[in-house]
C-alpha positions in Angstrom: 95.7 -85.2 -8.7 93.6 -85.5 -11.8 89.8 -85.3 -11.5 87.5 -86.9 -13.9 83.5 -87.0 -14.5 81.9 -89.3 -12.3 79.3 -90.6 -15.2 76.2 -88.2 -15.5 76.2 -86.9 -11.8 77.7 -84.0 -12.5 80.2 -84.2 -9.9 83.9 -84.7 -10.6 86.2 -87.1 -8.4 89.8 -87.8 -7.9 91.3 -90.4 -10.0 92.5 -91.9 -6.6 90.0 -92.5 -4.1 89.8 -94.2 -0.6 88.6 -97.6 -0.1 87.4 -97.7 3.2 86.7 -101.3 3.9 90.1 -101.9 5.6 89.2 -99.2 7.9 86.2 -101.2 9.2 86.7 -105.0 9.2 88.0 -107.7 7.8 91.4 -106.6 7.0 93.2 -107.6 10.7 93.4 -104.8 13.5 93.0 -101.3 12.6 93.6 -98.6 15.5 90.8 -96.2 14.9 93.1 -93.0 15.5 95.1 -94.6 12.6 91.9 -94.9 10.5 91.2 -91.4 10.9 94.8 -90.2 10.0 94.6 -92.2 7.2 91.3 -90.3 5.6 92.9 -86.8 6.7 96.0 -87.8 4.9 94.1 -88.9 1.7 91.9 -86.0 1.9 95.1 -83.6 2.2 96.6 -85.4 -1.1 93.9 -84.3 -2.8 91.6 -87.5 -3.0 87.7 -86.5 -2.9 86.0 -90.1 -3.3 85.4 -92.2 -0.3 84.1 -95.8 -1.0 82.6 -97.3 2.2 79.6 -99.8 2.9 77.1 -100.3 5.5 78.5 -103.7 6.6 82.3 -102.6 6.9 82.8 -103.4 10.5 78.7 -103.2 10.9 79.1 -99.3 10.3 82.1 -98.7 11.9 83.5 -97.5 8.5 80.5 -95.3 8.0 81.1 -94.0 11.3 85.0 -93.2 11.1 84.1 -91.4 8.1 81.6 -89.2 9.6 84.1 -88.3 12.4 86.9 -87.6 10.0 84.8 -85.5 8.0 83.4 -83.6 10.9 86.6 -82.2 11.8 87.5 -80.9 8.3 86.5 -77.7 6.7 86.0 -77.2 3.1 84.4 -78.8 0.6 82.8 -82.0 1.5 84.1 -85.4 -0.8 82.0 -87.5 -2.4 81.1 -90.5 -0.3 79.7 -93.6 -1.7 78.2 -96.5 0.3 76.8 -99.8 -0.3 73.4 -101.8 0.8 72.5 -105.4 0.6 74.9 -107.4 2.6 72.7 -107.1 5.7 70.6 -109.8 4.3 71.2 -113.1 6.1 70.4 -114.7 2.9 70.8 -113.1 -0.4 67.8 -113.5 -2.2 66.2 -111.2 -4.8 62.9 -110.8 -2.3 65.0 -109.3 0.3 65.9 -106.3 -1.8 62.2 -104.6 -0.9 61.5 -101.3 -0.4 61.1 -101.6 3.2 64.6 -103.1 3.4 66.2 -100.7 1.2 64.7 -97.8 3.0 66.0 -99.3 6.7 69.3 -99.8 5.6 69.7 -96.4 3.8 68.1 -94.8 6.8 71.1 -96.4 9.0 73.9 -95.2 6.7 72.0 -91.8 6.5 72.7 -91.7 10.6 76.0 -93.6 10.4 77.4 -90.7 8.0 75.6 -88.0 9.6 74.3 -86.7 6.5 70.7 -85.8 5.2 71.4 -87.2 1.6 73.4 -90.1 0.7 75.7 -89.1 -2.5 75.7 -92.4 -4.1 74.5 -95.9 -2.7 75.4 -99.2 -4.3 74.0 -102.2 -4.4 76.7 -104.3 -2.8 77.5 -107.2 -5.1 73.6 -108.8 -5.0 72.6 -111.9 -6.4 72.7 -112.1 -10.0 68.8 -112.1 -10.7 68.5 -108.8 -9.1 69.4 -107.4 -12.8 66.5 -108.9 -14.2 63.9 -107.4 -11.7 63.4 -103.8 -12.6 61.3 -103.0 -9.8 64.7 -103.4 -7.6 65.7 -100.4 -9.4 62.4 -98.6 -9.4 62.9 -98.8 -5.4 66.1 -97.1 -5.7 64.4 -94.5 -8.0 61.7 -93.7 -5.3 64.6 -93.2 -3.0 66.4 -90.8 -5.3 62.6 -88.7 -5.6 62.1 -89.1 -1.9 65.8 -87.2 -1.5 67.6 -89.8 0.8 69.9 -90.5 -2.2 71.5 -88.6 -5.0 72.3 -90.9 -7.2 72.8 -95.1 -7.3 75.0 -97.7 -8.6 75.9 -101.2 -8.2 78.9 -103.1 -7.2 79.4 -106.5 -8.9 81.4 -109.6 -8.9 81.0 -110.5 -12.9 81.5 -108.6 -15.7 78.0 -110.3 -17.0 76.2 -108.5 -14.1 78.0 -105.1 -14.9 76.8 -105.3 -18.6 73.3 -106.0 -17.5 73.0 -103.1 -15.0 74.2 -100.6 -17.2 70.8 -101.1 -19.0 69.1 -99.6 -16.3 69.0 -95.8 -17.3 68.9 -95.0 -13.5 72.6 -96.9 -12.9 75.2 -94.1 -12.6 77.7 -96.4 -11.7 79.5 -99.8 -11.7 82.0 -100.7 -9.2 84.1 -103.9 -10.4 87.5 -105.8 -9.6 90.1 -104.6 -12.0 93.8 -104.8 -11.7 96.6 -106.4 -13.1 95.4 -109.6 -12.1 91.7 -109.3 -13.3 91.5 -107.7 -16.8 88.4 -108.9 -18.4 86.4 -105.9 -17.9 88.4 -103.9 -20.2 87.3 -106.1 -22.8 83.9 -105.1 -23.7 82.3 -103.5 -20.6 84.9 -100.7 -20.8 83.6 -99.5 -24.1 80.1 -100.0 -23.0 80.0 -98.3 -20.0 82.1 -95.2 -21.5 79.6 -95.2 -24.3 76.6 -94.6 -21.7 78.5 -91.9 -19.6 78.3 -94.8 -16.5 81.1 -93.8 -14.0 83.7 -97.0 -13.5 85.1 -97.5 -10.0 88.1 -99.9 -9.9 88.0 -102.1 -6.8 90.4 -104.5 -5.1 93.0 -102.7 -7.3 96.3 -104.3 -5.6 94.5 -107.5 -5.6 94.1 -107.7 -1.5 98.0 -106.4 -1.4 99.4 -109.1 -3.7 100.4 -106.3 -6.2 102.3 -104.0 -3.3 105.0 -106.7 -3.9 105.4 -107.0 0.3 104.3 -110.4 0.5 106.1 -114.1 0.7 104.9 -117.5 0.9 105.7 -117.3 4.6 103.4 -114.2 5.0 101.1 -114.7 8.0 97.7 -112.8 8.0 95.5 -112.3 11.4 92.7 -114.5 11.8 90.5 -111.2 11.2 92.1 -110.6 8.0 89.9 -112.1 5.2 93.3 -113.1 3.5 93.1 -115.6 6.2 89.7 -116.7 6.4 88.3 -116.6 2.9 91.0 -117.8 1.0 88.8 -120.5 -0.8 85.7 -118.4 -0.7 84.5 -119.4 3.0 82.9 -116.4 3.7 82.2 -114.5 0.9 83.2 -114.4 -2.8 86.6 -115.9 -3.5 87.3 -113.2 -6.2 87.5 -110.4 -3.2 90.5 -112.3 -1.9 93.6 -112.0 -3.6 91.0 -111.4 -7.0 90.6 -115.2 -6.9 93.8 -115.9 -7.8 95.9 -118.7 -6.0 98.2 -117.2 -3.4 101.3 -119.1 -4.7 100.4 -118.5 -8.6 99.8 -114.7 -7.2 103.3 -114.5 -5.6 105.2 -115.9 -8.9 103.6 -113.3 -11.1 104.6 -110.6 -9.1 108.1 -111.7 -9.5 107.9 -111.6 -13.1 106.0 -107.9 -12.8 108.8 -106.8 -10.1 111.5 -106.0 -12.8 109.0 -103.7 -14.7 108.5 -101.5 -11.8 111.3 -99.2 -11.9 111.7 -96.7 -9.3 107.9 -96.5 -7.9 106.7 -98.5 -5.3 104.9 -101.8 -7.1 101.5 -100.7 -5.2 101.9 -97.5 -7.0 102.9 -98.9 -10.3 99.7 -101.1 -10.3 97.4 -98.3 -9.5 99.0 -96.5 -12.5 98.2 -99.1 -14.6 94.9 -99.1 -13.8 94.8 -95.2 -14.6 96.2 -96.2 -18.0 92.7 -97.2 -18.9 90.6 -93.9 -20.2 87.2 -95.6 -19.2 88.1 -96.0 -15.6 86.6 -93.1 -13.5 88.7 -94.0 -10.2 90.6 -96.6 -8.2 90.0 -97.0 -4.7 92.7 -98.5 -2.9 92.3 -99.1 0.8 94.8 -97.7 3.5 94.9 -98.5 7.2 97.3 -95.8 8.2 98.5 -92.3 6.9 102.0 -93.7 5.2 99.4 -96.0 3.1 97.4 -93.4 2.2 100.0 -90.8 1.2 101.8 -93.6 -0.8 98.6 -94.4 -2.8 97.7 -90.8 -3.6 101.2 -90.5 -5.1 100.5 -92.8 -7.7 98.5 -90.8 -9.8 101.7 -88.5 -10.3 103.7 -91.4 -12.1 104.2 -91.0 -15.7 102.1 -93.0 -17.9 103.4 -96.6 -18.3 105.5 -97.5 -21.9 103.4 -99.4 -24.3 106.3 -102.1 -24.0 105.6 -102.5 -20.0 101.8 -102.8 -20.9 102.3 -105.5 -23.4 104.6 -107.1 -20.7 102.1 -107.0 -18.5 99.4 -108.5 -20.5 101.6 -111.2 -21.2 102.2 -112.1 -17.7 98.3 -111.9 -17.4 97.8 -114.3 -20.1 100.3 -116.7 -19.1 100.0 -116.9 -15.8 96.8 -115.4 -14.3 94.0 -115.7 -17.0 93.4 -119.3 -16.8 92.7 -119.0 -13.0 90.2 -115.9 -13.1 89.3 -114.6 -16.7 86.0 -116.6 -17.6 84.8 -117.1 -13.9 84.1 -113.5 -13.1 
C-alpha cells in the first residue's frame, strides 16, 4: 500500500482509505459485527485513513470506529469526520460558531478522542464559500485544540475551486470516478499547486462500477440506491454519481472487456489512483471481504495508456452529457 502526503498537515495516509458511510446508514442493513470486521480487515491490509460523518447513522458510524480502534494496538489511523448536515435546513446562518462547536463536541465524544484529526464541512450550501467568517470559526476550533485541521466535502467543482482560496482548507472531498471525470480538468492542477489533499469519494459510483448490478437488481428500502434515485433525500449526484441507472449499466458493459483479470471494482479504484493529484480514494465496505478486496486494488499495475483512452471515450460518449456540467 503506497502512502501519500495529506496536504500540508504533515500526515501521510494510504492511497486507499475506508469510507464509513455504509456502516452507518443509507446502504441497507449492516450488521455491527460485520462493520467492525470490515474496519479491522482494512486496517490489517495497510489502510490508515477512515472517513466518516456525524450524521451517518446519527453517530453510529463514528461510534463503531471508536469501538474498532479501542481493540487495536499500534499507530492510530487518521480519522476524518464531517459536520453540518445535522441542520434541518441548509442555510449559511446555521454554520455558526455555536453550532459548529456543538457538532464537533458530539463527534469528539462519539470517536472517544480529545482532538479530531480532520473536520470537513459536509456538502454545505454554495453560499458558504462566500462567507469567510465560517472558515474563521473553524480556525478558532483549531486554535482551541478541538480539531487539528479542516477541509470541505463538496458537490460541485465550482465549490471546490472557491474552497481552496481559503488558506486553512487542507483538503477537498469530491466525487471522482470513471463516471465523474470533470474534477481532473482544472481543479486537480490548482489543488496540487496549493498542496491541498484530494479525497475521492463515491469511487465506485455507488457500486455501479463493481459490475455486479443488473436491471432487475433490488435494493433495500433503507438503501439510498432505492430511495434517492431522483434526489428525493439529498443531492442525486451521491447516488450512482448522478448517472441514470440504466445508462450506467450499459456503460459498465462497455467497460467490462477492458478490466482483465482484476475485479471490476478494483479496476475502477486503480483508475482513480492513476491521477497523481488524488491523495486517497475512500471506497466503502460492509464486510471484511469487501474491505480486503478494496485494499488489494492498490497493488494492481498501472493501467495502460490505451485503456485510459478507451475509458475516456466511454465517458465522453455515454456519461458526460448526464453529469459533466451539472457538477
